[in-house]
ZALO-201076 format. One record per atom (N, C-alpha, C, O): x, y, z. Coordinates in steps of 0.05 Angstrom, whole numbers, padded with zeros to 5 digits, always signed. Layout:
<recs>
XYZ/...
</recs>
This chain:
<recs>
+01237+02065+02367/+01264+02071+02360/+01266+02077+02330/+01254+02063+02314/+01279+02099+02323/+01281+02106+02295/+01309+02101+02284/+01329+02100+02300/+01311+02099+02258/+01337+02094+02245/+01352+02120+02241/+01340+02141+02234/+01378+02120+02246/+01394+02144+02243/+01400+02149+02213/+01404+02130+02198/+01402+02174+02206/+01411+02180+02178/+01441+02176+02177/+01454+02173+02197/+01452+02176+02152/+01480+02173+02149/+01495+02195+02164/+01515+02190+02177/+01486+02220+02161/+01500+02242+02174/+01499+02239+02204/+01519+02244+02218/+01477+02231+02215/+01475+02227+02244/+01493+02204+02253/+01506+02206+02274/+01495+02183+02238/+01512+02161+02245/+01541+02169+02245/+01557+02161+02263/+01549+02186+02226/+01577+02195+02224/+01583+02214+02247/+01605+02213+02258/+01564+02231+02255/+01568+02249+02277/+01572+02233+02303/+01589+02240+02319/+01557+02212+02306/+01559+02195+02330/+01586+02181+02330/+01598+02178+02351/+01595+02172+02306/+01620+02157+02305/+01645+02175+02301/+01666+02165+02296/+01642+02201+02304/+01665+02219+02303/+01670+02230+02275/+01693+02239+02270/+01651+02229+02257/+01656+02237+02229/+01658+02266+02224/+01659+02274+02201/+01658+02283+02244/+01659+02312+02240/+01686+02320+02226/+01686+02340+02212/+01707+02305+02231/+01733+02311+02218/+01732+02306+02189/+01748+02317+02173/+01713+02289+02180/+01710+02283+02152/+01703+02308+02135/+01708+02309+02111/+01691+02328+02148/+01685+02353+02135/+01710+02367+02126/+01709+02383+02107/+01732+02362+02139/+01757+02375+02133/+01774+02357+02114/+01785+02366+02094/+01775+02331+02121/+01793+02313+02106/+01782+02303+02080/+01797+02297+02061/+01755+02300+02078/+01743+02290+02053/+01749+02307+02029/+01757+02297+02008/+01746+02334+02031/+01753+02350+02007/+01782+02349+01999/+01789+02350+01975/+01800+02345+02018/+01829+02342+02012/+01833+02316+01997/+01847+02316+01976/+01822+02295+02006/+01824+02269+01992/+01811+02270+01965/+01821+02258+01946/+01789+02284+01963/+01775+02287+01937/+01793+02301+01917/+01795+02292+01894/+01806+02322+01925/+01824+02337+01907/+01848+02320+01898/+01855+02320+01875/+01859+02305+01917/+01881+02288+01910/+01873+02265+01891/+01887+02259+01872/+01850+02253+01897/+01839+02232+01879/+01833+02243+01851/+01838+02229+01831/+01822+02267+01849/+01817+02279+01824/+01842+02282+01807/+01843+02276+01784/+01863+02292+01821/+01889+02296+01807/+01900+02270+01797/+01909+02269+01774/+01901+02250+01813/+01911+02224+01804/+01894+02213+01781/+01905+02203+01762/+01868+02214+01784/+01850+02204+01763/+01854+02218+01737/+01854+02206+01715/+01857+02245+01738/+01861+02260+01714/+01888+02253+01700/+01889+02252+01676/+01908+02248+01716/+01934+02240+01705/+01932+02213+01691/+01942+02209+01669/+01918+02194+01704/+01914+02167+01692/+01898+02170+01666/+01905+02157+01646/+01877+02186+01666/+01861+02190+01642/+01878+02202+01620/+01875+02195+01596/+01896+02220+01627/+01914+02232+01607/+01932+02212+01594/+01937+02213+01570/+01942+02193+01609/+01960+02173+01598/+01944+02155+01578/+01954+02149+01557/+01920+02147+01586/+01904+02131+01568/+01895+02147+01543/+01893+02135+01521/+01889+02172+01547/+01881+02189+01524/+01904+02191+01504/+01899+02190+01480/+01928+02192+01513/+01952+02193+01496/+01954+02167+01479/+01966+02167+01458/+01942+02146+01489/+01942+02120+01475/+01916+02115+01461/+01909+02092+01455/+01901+02136+01456/+01875+02135+01442/+01854+02117+01456/+01838+02103+01442/+01854+02118+01482/+01834+02103+01498/+01819+02123+01515/+01831+02141+01528/+01792+02120+01516/+01776+02138+01532/+01769+02125+01559/+01759+02102+01559/+01776+02138+01580/+01771+02127+01607/+01759+02149+01625/+01759+02173+01618/+01748+02140+01648/+01738+02159+01668/+01749+02153+01695/+01735+02152+01715/+01775+02149+01696/+01788+02144+01722/+01786+02168+01740/+01789+02166+01764/+01782+02192+01729/+01779+02216+01746/+01756+02212+01766/+01759+02221+01789/+01734+02199+01758/+01712+02195+01776/+01719+02175+01797/+01712+02178+01821/+01732+02153+01789/+01741+02133+01809/+01761+02146+01829/+01759+02140+01853/+01778+02163+01819/+01797+02176+01836/+01783+02195+01856/+01790+02196+01880/+01763+02209+01846/+01747+02227+01864/+01734+02210+01886/+01736+02218+01910/+01722+02188+01879/+01708+02172+01898/+01726+02159+01918/+01721+02159+01942/+01748+02148+01908/+01767+02135+01927/+01781+02156+01944/+01784+02152+01968/+01788+02178+01933/+01801+02200+01948/+01783+02210+01970/+01791+02214+01993/+01757+02214+01963/+01738+02223+01983/+01734+02202+02005/+01732+02209+02028/+01734+02177+01997/+01731+02155+02016/+01755+02154+02035/+01751+02150+02059/+01779+02157+02024/+01803+02156+02042/+01803+02180+02060/+01809+02178+02084/+01795+02204+02049/+01793+02227+02066/+01773+02224+02088/+01777+02233+02111/+01751+02211+02082/+01730+02206+02102/+01740+02186+02123/+01734+02189+02147/+01756+02167+02114/+01767+02147+02134/+01786+02161+02153/+01786+02157+02177/+01803+02179+02142/+01821+02194+02159/+01805+02212+02178/+01813+02217+02201/+01783+02223+02168/+01766+02240+02184/+01747+02225+02202/+01728+02238+02213/+01750+02200+02205/+01734+02183+02223/+01704+02183+02215/+01687+02184+02232/+01699+02181+02189/+01672+02179+02179/+01669+02152+02164/+01671+02151+02139/+01666+02130+02179/+01668+02103+02167/+01647+02097+02145/+01654+02084+02125/+01623+02106+02148/+01603+02100+02128/+01609+02114+02102/+01606+02101+02080/+01617+02139+02103/+01624+02153+02078/+01649+02141+02066/+01651+02139+02042/+01668+02132+02082/+01693+02120+02073/+01686+02094+02057/+01696+02090+02035/+01670+02077+02069/+01662+02052+02055/+01648+02057+02029/+01654+02045+02009/+01629+02076+02030/+01614+02082+02005/+01632+02093+01983/+01631+02084+01960/+01649+02112+01990/+01667+02124+01971/+01687+02105+01959/+01690+02104+01934/+01699+02089+01975/+01719+02070+01966/+01706+02049+01949/+01717+02042+01928/+01684+02038+01957/+01671+02017+01941/+01661+02028+01914/+01662+02014+01894/+01651+02053+01913/+01642+02064+01887/+01667+02069+01869/+01665+02064+01845/+01689+02077+01881/+01713+02081+01866/+01724+02055+01854/+01733+02055+01831/+01723+02034+01870/+01732+02008+01860/+01714+01998+01837/+01724+01988+01817/+01688+02003+01839/+01670+01995+01818/+01677+02011+01792/+01676+01999+01770/+01683+02036+01795/+01690+02052+01772/+01716+02042+01759/+01717+02041+01734/+01735+02034+01775/+01760+02024+01764/+01755+01998+01749/+01766+01994+01727/+01739+01980+01760/+01732+01955+01746/+01718+01961+01719/+01724+01948+01699/+01700+01980+01719/+01686+01987+01694/+01705+01999+01674/+01703+01993+01650/+01725+02014+01683/+01745+02025+01665/+01762+02004+01653/+01769+02005+01629/+01769+01984+01669/+01786+01962+01659/+01770+01947+01637/+01782+01940+01616/+01745+01942+01642/+01728+01928+01621/+01727+01945+01596/+01729+01935+01574/+01724+01971+01599/+01722+01990+01576/+01748+01990+01561/+01748+01989+01536/+01771+01990+01575/+01797+01990+01561/+01800+01964+01545/+01809+01965+01522/+01793+01942+01557/+01794+01916+01543/+01778+01916+01518/+01787+01907+01496/+01753+01927+01520/+01736+01928+01496/+01747+01947+01475/+01745+01941+01451/+01757+01970+01484/+01768+01989+01465/+01792+01977+01450/+01795+01981+01426/+01809+01963+01464/+01833+01951+01452/+01825+01930+01432/+01836+01928+01410/+01804+01914+01439/+01795+01893+01420/+01783+01906+01395/+01787+01896+01373/+01769+01928+01398/+01758+01942+01375/+01779+01954+01358/+01777+01954+01333/+01801+01964+01370/+01823+01976+01355/+01838+01956+01338/+01848+01962+01317/+01839+01931+01349/+01854+01910+01334/+01839+01900+01311/+01851+01890+01291/+01812+01901+01312/+01796+01890+01290/+01792+01909+01267/+01779+01903+01248/
</recs>
């Protein structure tokens, strides 16, 4: 018995709709992330929420498209990016105060 690839697993679990919905979620996540980055840039803080938005948006699009493995991967990567951005913001604010 052999192990299925991610693509094969998604096809078996109905992930074919993810080919349509994932790019839509990706575009929406990019837009939201870019807006958030713009707000922080206006406050002299550098962030990369656009990448977190891309990943979470693609993950949500994959979930809607019935591609659970891609959804889990995208959303968890996006959350990791958000946590890293929060740490970065905290460090940048501490540096600005000193």
